N, C-alpha and C positions, 0 to 999 in steps of 0.2 A: 587413519593412517598412524604409524606408532612412529614417536619422535625421533627414535633411533633410525628410523629407516633412511635410506638415500633421499634427495631433495628431489624427487622425480614424483612427476603424477602416474596416477594407473593408466595403462596403455590404453584401457578402454573407455578414458575420459572423454565426452561427446567430441569436443573441438579438436582433439588428436586423431579421431577417427572419420571428420568430417571432411570429404575429399575437396570441397570446395573452399572451406579454410586452410587446408593445408596448400591448396594450390596457389592460394593468395600469398600466403608466406612465402611458399619457393619461388614465386615472380618475382618479389620484392627482394629477396636474398639473391637471386640471380642477376639483378640490376647492381648489386653491390652494397645492398642495405640491410640494416637489422629490421627481424619482423616479429614482434612479442607478442602472445597473447597477454592481455593485461585488466586488472580488476575484477569484476564481480564474477567472471566466467572461472578466473583461476581460483578466486576465493571460494568460491561455493564445489568447485573440483576439489579442493583442500578438505573443506567442511562434510563432502558428501551429500551435499544438496542439490536440489534441482539444477539443473543448467540456467543458466541466465543468456543474455544476448552475448553474443561471441565479439568482443572488441579486439583490434588490433594497434600497438602502438609501434613506431618506426622513427629511425633516426634520418627518413628521407622527408624532404620538404614536400607541402601539399601539392605543389606544381609537378613536382616529381611523382607523385604518386598519381595524379591524374594522367601524367603521359605513361607511365610504366602500364597502368592498369587499361589505359585504351589500347595501347600497342599490344596487349595481351588479348585483346578482344572483349575485354569486361567494360561494363557502362560505369562510367565515374562521374558522381553528382557532387558538385563542391558544396555541402549541406552546410559547412561550418568553416568554410577553408580559410577565414579571417583569425579563427582561432585553433588552425591547424586539422581540422576534420573534413575527410573527405569520405562519402560512403560510397563504397565498390560494391555492384550488383551481379552475381554470377549466377546464371541461370534462375533469376528470382531469388536467391538469396542475397540479403543486405549485410555486408560488414562496415561498422563503422571504424576507419583507419586514421588514426591520429598521431601526428607529428610530436616528438617530444617537445615538453614546452617548460618553462619556467615562468614566476609569476614576476610582473615588472611593478605592477601597483594593483591594490585591491581597493574597493569601497564598502565593504561587507556586504555587497551582493553579487558583485562582477569584478571579473580582474583582468586587467591587460597583461598579455603574455608574449614571450619572446621565445620562437624556436630555439631549440636545443638538440646537441647529439649526445647528450649524456643521460642515461636513464635513471640514476640517481637523482638528478635535478629536476627528473619529471616526477619522480616519486615524492619527491618534499613537496610538491603542490597538491597532492593529494588529501584526503582528510583523514582517514583512518588508518592505521598501520596494516591491518589485514586488507586493507583496499591497495596496498601498495605491493602488490606480489605479481609477478609476472613469470610466464613459462614459453620458452621456446617450442618449436613444434615437434620437437622430439620427447616433450612434457618434463624437460630439466627446467627446475624452479630458479627464479632469481628473484633474489629478496634485499633488495640494497637495504632496507631499514630496521631489518628485523623482526617483519610482522608476520614471519610465518609460526612461530612460537605461540604469537597473541591469538591468532585464527585456531589453531588446534586448542588453544584451551577456551575459548570462546572469551578474550579480554579484549572487550572493545574499548581502544586507546587511541586518542590523537597523536598525530604524527609531531615529535618534538613538542614545542609549546602549544597548551591546550587553547590559551587564552589568544595566542597569535591564529591560530588555525580558526577559531571561533571568529573573530573580527575580520578576517577575510571573506567569510559567508555566515552570516548568523543563521541561515537554514541549518547549518551544522550541527547546532544545537538541537534542533529535531531531528535531524538523521541518527543523533548519536543516540536518542532512545528507541529510534525504530530498528537500529543494528543490533541495539540491545535486545528488544525483543525478538529478532529471528533468529540472531546469533550469539546472543552473550550468556555467560554463565551466571550464577547468583551472586556473584561479585560486582563490584562498582569500580570503577577508577576513582579515584580521591582528586586528583589532580584535573580531571575532566568534570567532576560535578562541583569543585570550586572554580573553575573558569566560566562555567555555565552559569551559576549564581552569581557570578560577579559581573556579567554582561547581558542580562536581563533586558536592559534597555533597548539591547540592538535587534530585537525580535520586533518593535514596533516599526523598523524600516522594511519589513518584509511585506511582500504584495499577499492579500489575501488568496489568490490562486495557489501561491506555493506553499502556503501555509496548510491551506485545505487538502492539496495532493499529498503534501507529506503526512499529515494527520488519519487520512483515508489509508493510506499505505500500513501505518504503523498499527492501526485498528485493525485490520485486514492479519495481521499476526496470528499465529495459532493462541498465544494468551499474552495478550499484552499489558495485562494488569500490573503484574511488578513495575515494568518500564513507566507506565501512565502513573503509578502510585509514587515513584521517585520524581517524576515531571512534578507532580504536586507538591512534595516536599520541596523540591527546589524553588519552586514559585515560577515554573515554566507554565504550567497549565493555566493558571489564572492569567497569565499575560496572554495567551492565545486564545482561552476560552473563558472569560470572566463567569462566574457562577457556576462553572462545572465542578462536581464534586466526584470521587472515584467508590462513593459507598455501594453502589448496585452493579460495578462492572464485573467483578469476580463473580457476585453471584449469576448475572447474565451469562457469563461464558462457562462458567459450571453446567447452568441448565441448558444450552447450546448441546454441551455432550450428552446430557441424561436422553434430550429428546432426538440426537443425530442429525443436528442439523449443521451445515458450513458455518465456519466464522462469516459473520456478516457486520462491517463495519460501520453501517447504519443503525443497527440495532445497538451495538456497543457506544456509539454516538448518542443516541437516545438515552442509553444509560447513563451519560456522563451528564446529561442535561447541559445549561448556560443559556447564555443571553446571545439573542440576535447570531443564533449560529449559522444560519445559511448565508449571510452577507459577511462573516468572519472568516467562513472557509470557502466562500465563494461555490457553493452547492450549486447544481444543477437544478431547474425547476423540478424535473421529476423526482431527483433525491430531498429537495426540500419538501414537497408534497408527501413522499413517503415517511420523511420524518417526523414530519406533522401529524401523519396518521397514527403511526406509531405512539406518538405520546399521548394523543387526544383517547386514541380506543385502549390505553393502557389503563386509564381511571375509567371505562364505562362498565355496566354492570352484565354486559352481555357474555354469553359463553362463546366458545372457540370458534364453532361455525359461523354465528353473527359476525364476529370479529372478522373472519375472513371473508365473508359476503360484503362487509361494509368497506375493508381497506385493502382487498385482495390479499394473495398469499405471501408477500414477503413484509407487506406492513402489519399483516393479521399474525403471523408468527413471532415479528418482534414484540408486539404489542404483548402477546400472551406472557414470552419471556420476560419483559420490564415487568407486567403486572405480578408475575410468581416472584422475581428476584425482591419487588418492593414488598411483599408479603410474607417473604419468607417460607414460601409454599413449594413442594416438590411438584415436577410435571413426569409426565410418562410420554413415548412417543406416539401413543393414540392422539395427541393434540394435534401434532403436524398433519395428519390425516383428516382431522376435523376442521382445522383451519383450510387445508386445499379443497374439502369438499364445500365448506361456507362460500369459496372463492368461485366456483364454478357453479353454485346453486342458482336458480332462476325464479324470482317471487312469482308464486303461482297466480296470482290476479293482476288482471288486465282492465282498463277501463270499458270495455266492451262489457264486462261481466255487471256494470252497472248502465243500464239504456237510459234509466230515467233521472241519472245523475248528470249534471253538467258543471264546467266552470269551478269556482271555489269549493261549492258543495263535494263534487266529485273529487277534488284535490284532497279535501279534507278527510273523506271516506278513505281514499286509498293511502294516506298517509298514517291514520290510525290502524290500519290494518297490516301496515307495514311494522310498524310498531310493535303491534302484536307477534307479529311473526318472528322479530327479530328477538322479542322477550321470550320467545317459547324455545329459541335456540335452534330456528329454523325447521323445530319439529310438527307445528299446526299444518293441514294438509288445506288444500282449496276449500273443502266441503266444511272443515273446522271453521277458517275465517270467514267463508259467505254466512254461516250459522251464527256466527258471535255478535 
């Protein structure tokens, strides 16, 4: 959108043409309340980014939202009613409707809130100016804090005082880098970086689950390398992932593009390295196993097909990318096909091929042939193996 254009969204914006979202807003307005689209869905509409969840903000108190929604025949679920949020379900589509709020007290992880009728008070408790954007059901943008120019310019900036915003919730430090990776330009807000560097100790108060979820979202961006590089420079990276370095992150991302694979946060995490990553980020057992496989297979002598056979497609591709990044070697798209072929391959030898062997002798023979097969990058046939 041109900066000189009227402060309205494109009429084709998804939530403006969503009949269920429109009906919900109209229902609240008919009851005498304000109903505004807010946050990510408005920000993404301004940026031309893919639509996010449709959230609605209102001056109606939670009990009133429940009553109004139910009277209209909608299902209302008090998912976070103490903090002002009611989930309204209309024909299977869920919308979070949250009463305007202001912070009463914060402890770096959570806030005690009071309800408000002032949209500006609600905006002031958010994190970044680009997230403090609202729009009515006609697409008219409400910008209480001047966040619209920041959004259009890709300037990620904390609302008012950066230090205060960070101390309200230390996860905002990580969110700052994630938002920069997705929406930021090449410049960095000096006040934000100074505030982050001065409040590194607060990161220690965050749960591993929150840190892990935020890091995975960050590493799923198209190119998180610049943001992670600044995390390293400000001392954030070493706090959340001791031992991690960014040396191989940009090369892995470049190689993903060369071979045509989608961004994989676990491959990028493997490229960063670090100590006790699984516990520090509270990875699932499945993700921890995949990450370990990537790291181990990246240093193996096997070819792409064998790596795919041992690690599976995801871990195999990650391992090959990481190996090439560490060796500063190019790759082509064929490597993805090779890993995929290997992941589907079946070892051609079975115990029944050695009726005269059993126990440890049989196990040793099968293992030796499996090693030979892997060393050949799965090229040895059954006859080759039996004749060896």
